[in-house]
C-alpha positions, -999 to 999 in steps of 0.1 A, spaced: -584 384 413 -574 359 392 -574 350 355 -601 325 349 -604 314 311 -644 312 297 -651 279 284 -646 273 248 -679 263 239 -697 296 260 -696 333 251 -690 344 288 -675 381 295 -638 387 298 -625 378 332 -601 402 352 -564 388 345 -551 422 364 -534 413 401 -550 446 425 -512 448 433 -497 456 399 -527 474 390 -524 497 420 -483 498 416 -494 510 378 -523 532 388 -497 547 416 -473 555 388 -495 569 365 -510 595 388 -478 604 401 -465 610 365 -496 628 355 -489 654 389 -449 653 374 -460 664 341 -484 691 353 -459 707 379 -434 708 352 -453 724 330 -468 746 350 -433 755 359 -417 762 326 -451 781 313 -431 814 316 -406 799 289 -431 795 262 -440 835 258 -405 838 256 -393 848 220 -380 818 201 -378 794 171 -415 792 165 -403 759 145 -392 748 183 -420 765 198 -444 743 177 -426 713 183 -422 715 219 -463 722 220 -467 690 199 -443 669 221 -458 681 254 -493 673 244 -486 642 227 -472 633 263 -499 651 282 -522 626 254 -504 596 266 -507 605 301 -545 614 300 -554 580 276 -531 561 306 -551 573 335 -585 567 317 -579 530 306 -568 522 346 -597 544 358 -617 519 338 -603 488 352 -605 502 387 -641 503 378 -646 467 365 -622 455 397 -653 475 421 -682 461 396 -692 493 387 -689 484 351 -684 454 328 -655 449 306 -672 454 274 -683 488 286 -644 496 296 -632 489 263 -638 516 234 -625 502 206 -633 532 177 -615 554 205 -588 532 212 -576 531 178 -576 566 172 -551 569 205 -531 550 191 -526 565 157 -517 596 179 -496 584 208 -471 558 189 -465 584 167 -430 592 175 -409 621 161 -373 611 140 -358 642 145 -339 650 173 -348 678 198 -322 692 214 -335 722 224 -361 703 244 -352 703 280 -338 669 300 -369 670 323 -392 669 295 -375 643 273 -374 621 309 -412 629 310 -418 622 274 -402 585 274 -417 579 309 -454 587 295 -443 567 265 -434 535 286 -466 538 302 -491 543 280 -474 515 260 -481 491 288 -519 502 293 -523 501 258 -513 464 256 -534 457 284 -563 477 269 -558 456 233 -556 422 251 -590 432 270 -602 441 238 -594 410 220 -612 394 245 -642 412 246 -645 410 208 -643 373 206 
């Protein structure tokens, strides 16, 4: 679908500007990353039960939850885009500005501490989840801005 600007004098609903090919790649990337994260967390579940520094355990848990929140939020947005592209809902229904702002506060927060105790695999997943989340959040913010006008 191509991007079409609504006439300035008319208030029109937002038209899609997401290329089907690019959307498909982003959706596939999100789905793959979500499965990777699930597999990683399942495989390392036994490590969580071992005695370890409670501060490290809490920090690991917080970062794992932030990673999964980013992935789930990105996937939710991509599923909403898919529903719009299929004609199931309108753009205005796909954007929930209140939830978006709450999610942004949680998902954009970055810790400045260095977590040497986190495995390289988890750190890689965290960085890729954040990059994906940032891309989808930008898309959602653009659509929210268009729908608000």
